[in-house]
MDTraj code that builds the backbone (N, CA, C; nanometers):
import mdtraj as md
import numpy as np

residues = "MET LEU SER LEU VAL VAL VAL VAL LEU ALA THR VAL ALA THR GLY PHE ILE VAL TRP ALA ASN ASP LYS ARG HIS GLY LYS TYR GLY ILE ALA LEU PRO ALA GLY VAL SER ALA ALA VAL GLY ALA LEU ALA TRP ILE ALA PHE ILE LEU ALA GLY LEU GLY TYR GLN PRO GLY LEU THR TRP ILE PRO TRP ILE LEU PRO ILE VAL LEU GLY THR ALA ALA SER ALA ALA ALA VAL VAL TYR LEU GLY ARG THR ARG THR LYS GLN ASP THR GLU ALA LEU THR LYS ALA LEU MET LEU".split()
xyz = np.array([
    [25.8685, 9.2089, 4.7337],
    [25.9703, 9.2952, 4.8101],
    [25.8898, 9.4270, 4.8637],
    [25.7786, 9.4414, 4.8113],
    [25.7118, 9.5702, 4.8144],
    [25.6280, 9.5120, 4.9844],
    [25.5974, 9.4061, 4.9785],
    [25.4899, 9.3601, 5.1625],
    [25.6134, 9.3532, 5.2340],
    [25.7440, 9.3178, 5.1990],
    [25.8510, 9.3647, 5.3253],
    [25.8600, 9.5231, 5.3740],
    [25.8308, 9.5979, 5.2642],
    [25.8608, 9.7308, 5.3078],
    [25.7176, 9.7714, 5.3735],
    [25.6134, 9.7032, 5.3537],
    [25.4726, 9.7646, 5.4161],
    [25.5017, 9.6863, 5.5575],
    [25.5397, 9.5707, 5.5395],
    [25.5419, 9.5035, 5.7279],
    [25.6419, 9.5736, 5.7709],
    [25.7639, 9.6081, 5.7321],
    [25.8783, 9.7076, 5.8300],
    [25.8209, 9.8166, 5.8744],
    [25.7216, 9.9453, 5.7878],
    [25.6678, 10.0223, 5.8369],
    [25.5458, 10.0124, 5.9190],
    [25.4694, 9.8946, 5.8974],
    [25.3700, 9.8987, 5.9788],
    [25.4004, 9.8238, 6.1683],
    [25.5073, 9.7728, 6.1211],
    [25.6012, 9.7074, 6.2590],
    [25.6621, 9.8343, 6.3242],
    [25.7306, 9.9249, 6.2695],
    [25.8197, 10.0373, 6.3363],
    [25.6701, 10.1308, 6.4121],
    [25.5768, 10.1448, 6.3153],
    [25.4334, 10.2011, 6.3667],
    [25.4009, 10.1540, 6.4835],
    [25.4028, 10.0303, 6.4750],
    [25.3072, 9.9687, 6.5940],
    [25.4340, 9.9868, 6.7331],
    [25.5601, 9.9864, 6.6938],
    [25.6249, 9.9761, 6.7555],
    [25.6704, 10.1273, 6.8722],
    [25.6280, 10.2307, 6.7999],
    [25.6028, 10.3658, 6.8364],
    [25.4902, 10.3706, 6.9425],
    [25.3612, 10.2897, 6.8928],
    [25.2552, 10.3045, 6.9730],
    [25.2779, 10.2342, 7.0681],
    [25.3733, 10.1576, 7.0784],
    [25.4008, 10.0587, 7.1921],
    [25.4526, 10.1674, 7.3252],
    [25.5721, 10.2000, 7.2655],
    [25.6330, 10.3286, 7.3444],
    [25.5554, 10.4380, 7.4087],
    [25.4666, 10.4483, 7.3409],
    [25.3436, 10.5736, 7.3594],
    [25.3073, 10.5107, 7.4927],
    [25.2416, 10.4168, 7.4992],
    [25.1552, 10.3764, 7.5428],
    [25.1853, 10.3142, 7.6902],
    [25.3480, 10.3028, 7.6602],
    [25.4351, 10.2681, 7.8113],
    [25.4302, 10.3825, 7.9196],
    [25.3982, 10.3153, 8.0556],
    [25.4099, 10.4584, 8.1599],
    [25.5217, 10.4735, 8.1703],
    [25.6460, 10.3640, 8.1967],
    [25.7964, 10.3598, 8.1861],
    [25.8384, 10.4262, 8.0781],
    [25.8410, 10.4631, 7.9676],
    [25.8951, 10.5143, 7.8843],
    [26.0401, 10.5895, 7.8735],
    [26.0399, 10.6292, 7.9738],
    [26.1555, 10.7379, 8.0233],
    [26.2586, 10.6790, 8.0406],
    [26.2691, 10.5364, 8.0716],
    [26.3632, 10.4557, 8.0936],
    [26.4741, 10.3945, 7.9806],
    [26.3889, 10.4111, 7.8774],
    [26.4610, 10.3451, 7.7619],
    [26.4346, 10.4479, 7.6647],
    [26.5127, 10.4217, 7.5609],
    [26.4896, 10.5307, 7.4304],
    [26.3559, 10.4876, 7.3286],
    [26.3423, 10.5654, 7.2742],
    [26.1874, 10.5524, 7.1712],
    [26.2620, 10.4738, 7.0495],
    [26.3606, 10.4659, 7.0067],
    [26.3702, 10.3909, 6.8800],
    [26.3741, 10.2171, 6.9670],
    [26.4312, 10.2006, 7.0899],
    [26.3984, 10.0640, 7.1221],
    [26.2625, 9.9799, 7.0749],
    [26.1623, 10.0257, 7.1031],
    [26.0575, 9.9157, 7.0747],
    [26.0522, 9.9248, 6.9113],
    [26.0650, 10.0424, 6.8552],
    [26.0403, 10.0428, 6.7253],
    [26.1500, 9.9320, 6.6197],
    [26.2734, 9.9491, 6.6967],
    [26.3420, 9.8425, 6.5935],
    [26.3280, 9.6896, 6.6248],
    [26.3024, 9.6774, 6.7694],
    [26.2482, 9.5144, 6.8504],
    [26.1545, 9.4990, 6.7015],
    [26.0477, 9.6036, 6.7498],
    [25.9314, 9.5088, 6.6526],
    [25.9469, 9.4980, 6.4781],
    [26.0166, 9.5973, 6.4588],
    [26.0704, 9.6046, 6.2720],
    [26.1658, 9.5153, 6.2471],
    [26.2794, 9.4959, 6.3463],
    [26.3551, 9.3275, 6.3305],
    [26.2941, 9.1841, 6.3579],
    [26.2032, 9.2157, 6.4524],
    [26.1373, 9.0596, 6.4470],
    [26.0348, 9.0587, 6.3395],
    [25.9809, 9.1701, 6.2730],
    [25.8660, 9.1445, 6.1730],
    [25.9388, 9.1314, 6.0578],
    [26.0272, 9.1809, 6.0393],
    [26.1160, 9.1517, 5.9060],
    [26.1761, 8.9958, 5.9265],
    [26.2129, 8.9669, 6.0020],
    [26.2873, 8.8076, 6.0225],
    [26.1553, 8.6854, 6.0150],
    [26.0668, 8.7559, 6.0459],
    [25.9513, 8.6623, 6.0559],
    [25.9040, 8.6538, 5.9031],
    [25.8917, 8.7347, 5.8115],
    [25.8593, 8.7837, 5.6926],
    [25.9484, 8.7037, 5.5985],
    [26.0743, 8.7172, 5.6438],
    [26.1791, 8.6646, 5.5739],
    [26.1747, 8.4787, 5.5557],
    [26.1493, 8.4340, 5.6948],
    [26.0829, 8.3237, 5.7399],
    [26.0063, 8.2636, 5.6615],
    [25.8750, 8.3132, 5.6668],
    [25.7563, 8.2697, 5.5892],
    [25.7687, 8.2835, 5.4557],
    [25.8265, 8.3662, 5.3916],
    [25.8063, 8.3397, 5.2466],
    [25.9181, 8.2203, 5.2327],
    [26.0619, 8.2208, 5.3079],
    [26.1195, 8.1217, 5.2405],
    [26.0580, 7.9647, 5.2653],
    [25.9922, 7.9719, 5.3552],
    [25.9118, 7.8651, 5.4072],
    [25.7607, 7.8217, 5.3103],
    [25.7741, 7.9289, 5.2362],
    [25.6621, 7.9273, 5.1077],
    [25.5320, 7.9219, 5.1371],
    [25.5031, 7.9872, 5.2673],
    [25.3409, 8.0837, 5.3214],
    [25.3226, 8.1682, 5.2259],
    [25.3661, 8.2257, 5.1580],
    [25.3155, 8.3454, 5.0759],
    [25.3134, 8.3699, 4.9283],
    [25.2017, 8.3799, 4.9261],
    [25.1990, 8.4075, 4.7809],
    [25.1101, 8.3198, 4.7058],
    [25.0249, 8.2074, 4.8269],
    [24.9965, 8.0925, 4.7727],
    [24.7828, 8.1383, 4.8092],
    [24.7137, 8.1048, 4.7185],
    [24.5411, 8.1303, 4.7801],
    [24.5438, 8.0728, 4.9252],
    [24.4821, 8.1300, 4.9738],
    [24.4487, 8.1291, 5.1501],
    [24.5845, 8.1285, 5.2061],
    [24.6438, 8.1491, 5.1914],
    [24.8108, 8.2055, 5.2727],
    [24.8528, 8.3570, 5.2671],
    [24.7767, 8.3828, 5.1858],
    [24.8097, 8.5126, 5.1579],
    [24.8459, 8.6393, 5.2661],
    [24.7759, 8.6045, 5.3761],
    [24.7604, 8.6641, 5.4790],
    [24.8741, 8.6706, 5.5696],
    [24.9453, 8.5343, 5.6020],
    [25.0393, 8.5099, 5.6319],
    [25.1442, 8.6188, 5.6174],
    [25.2204, 8.5676, 5.5277],
    [25.3736, 8.7109, 5.5564],
    [25.2921, 8.8773, 5.5666],
    [25.1639, 8.8900, 5.5461],
    [25.1316, 9.0232, 5.5746],
    [25.1231, 9.0668, 5.7403],
    [25.0243, 8.9970, 5.8023],
    [24.9759, 8.9982, 5.9268],
    [25.0614, 8.9603, 5.9996],
    [25.0862, 8.8526, 6.0321],
    [25.1372, 8.7372, 6.1319],
    [25.2822, 8.8144, 6.1577],
    [25.3731, 8.8858, 6.0775],
    [25.4826, 8.9343, 6.0903],
    [25.4494, 9.0740, 6.1909],
    [25.3557, 9.1621, 6.1531],
    [25.3435, 9.2902, 6.2333],
    [25.2873, 9.2219, 6.3939],
    [25.1926, 9.0954, 6.3513],
    [25.1467, 9.0977, 6.5354],
    [25.2807, 9.0119, 6.6128],
    [25.3511, 8.9528, 6.5147],
    [25.4556, 8.8971, 6.6174],
    [25.5663, 9.0357, 6.6703],
    [25.5860, 9.1010, 6.5726],
    [25.6706, 9.2189, 6.5815],
    [25.6508, 9.3046, 6.6953],
    [25.4881, 9.3273, 6.7274],
    [25.4263, 9.4033, 6.8008],
    [25.4284, 9.3334, 6.9607],
    [25.4766, 9.2178, 6.9585],
    [25.4663, 9.1215, 7.0813],
    [25.5592, 9.1196, 7.1198],
    [25.6515, 9.1477, 7.0561],
    [25.7847, 9.1106, 7.0832],
    [25.8313, 9.2685, 7.1037],
    [25.7980, 9.3442, 7.0531],
    [25.8027, 9.4975, 7.1076],
    [25.7170, 9.5284, 7.2474],
    [25.6659, 9.4631, 7.2785],
    [25.5910, 9.4936, 7.4139],
    [25.6416, 9.3940, 7.5168],
    [25.6681, 9.3177, 7.4751],
    [25.7720, 9.2079, 7.5688],
    [25.9198, 9.2585, 7.6092],
    [25.9509, 9.3627, 7.4825],
    [26.0754, 9.4360, 7.5602],
    [26.0626, 9.4893, 7.6053],
    [25.9582, 9.5937, 7.6018],
    [25.9363, 9.7131, 7.7288],
    [25.8768, 9.6803, 7.8100],
    [25.7816, 9.5713, 7.8615],
    [25.7755, 9.5182, 7.9365],
    [25.9007, 9.4642, 8.0564],
    [25.9628, 9.4329, 7.9851],
    [26.0902, 9.3272, 8.0155],
    [26.2107, 9.4904, 8.0977],
    [26.2437, 9.5337, 7.9820],
    [26.2888, 9.6843, 8.0280],
    [26.2515, 9.7545, 8.0935],
    [26.1461, 9.7731, 8.1638],
    [26.1153, 9.9078, 8.1920],
    [26.1277, 9.8429, 8.3807],
    [26.0959, 9.7262, 8.3621],
    [26.1005, 9.6563, 8.5228],
    [26.2214, 9.6433, 8.5390],
    [26.3591, 9.5927, 8.4818],
    [26.4735, 9.5705, 8.4989],
    [26.5491, 9.7211, 8.5159],
    [26.5630, 9.8066, 8.4314],
    [26.5552, 9.9328, 8.4238],
    [26.5154, 10.0279, 8.5481],
    [26.3891, 10.0317, 8.5859],
    [26.3117, 10.0790, 8.7474],
    [26.4083, 10.0202, 8.8355],
    [26.3979, 9.8789, 8.8245],
    [26.4958, 9.8213, 8.9642],
    [26.6281, 9.8420, 8.9903],
    [26.7304, 9.8296, 8.8638],
    [26.8630, 9.9209, 8.8579],
    [26.8672, 10.0074, 8.9053],
    [26.7663, 10.1241, 8.8887],
    [26.7815, 10.2987, 8.8736],
    [26.7338, 10.2924, 9.0524],
    [26.6592, 10.2024, 9.0846],
    [26.6213, 10.2657, 9.2073],
    [26.7437, 10.1858, 9.3468],
    [26.8139, 10.0825, 9.2902],
    [26.9212, 10.0387, 9.3345],
    [27.0526, 10.0974, 9.3473],
    [27.0566, 10.1755, 9.1978],
    [27.1837, 10.2662, 9.1879],
    [27.1728, 10.4408, 9.3141],
    [27.0301, 10.4601, 9.2696],
    [27.0119, 10.5739, 9.3503],
    [26.9833, 10.5340, 9.5052],
    [26.9793, 10.4102, 9.5685],
    [26.9740, 10.3981, 9.6976],
    [27.1220, 10.3764, 9.7370],
    [27.1911, 10.3183, 9.6350],
    [27.3409, 10.3254, 9.6794],
    [27.4211, 10.4430, 9.6953],
    [27.3930, 10.5095, 9.6223],
    [27.4161, 10.6684, 9.6008],
    [27.3474, 10.7579, 9.7260],
    [27.2331, 10.7032, 9.7503],
    [27.1827, 10.7513, 9.9058],
    [27.2529, 10.7259, 10.0294],
    [27.3358, 10.6301, 10.0053],
    [27.3757, 10.5460, 10.1975],
    [27.5504, 10.5825, 10.1657],
    [27.5804, 10.6834, 10.0709],
    [27.7245, 10.7082, 10.0831],
    [27.7025, 10.8107, 10.1713],
])
top = md.Topology()
chain = top.add_chain()
for i, resn in enumerate(residues, 1):
    res = top.add_residue(resn, chain, resSeq=i)
    for name in ("N", "CA", "C"):
        top.add_atom(name, md.element.get_by_symbol(name[0]), res)
traj = md.Trajectory(xyz[None], top)
């Protein structure tokens, strides 16, 4: 159970790092990348443990490292998608408002 806590804390930290490195981070909240990262990391950890991939010689790294990597990747993907989508929607709304 302690490894789940470590994974969640590490994925939250990487989510904040992803947010800080995105140039469009003003388009969405600071908790979004951290939340996505933590959720994906926790679900990946649970899946790996239930699949029996943890706490065995040679496989111990899977429930520790892989959920952090997957959570970070999901957070980065969400940020890229939402940054582009929100920028497009904001531009369209501003154009519509200026046309009135």
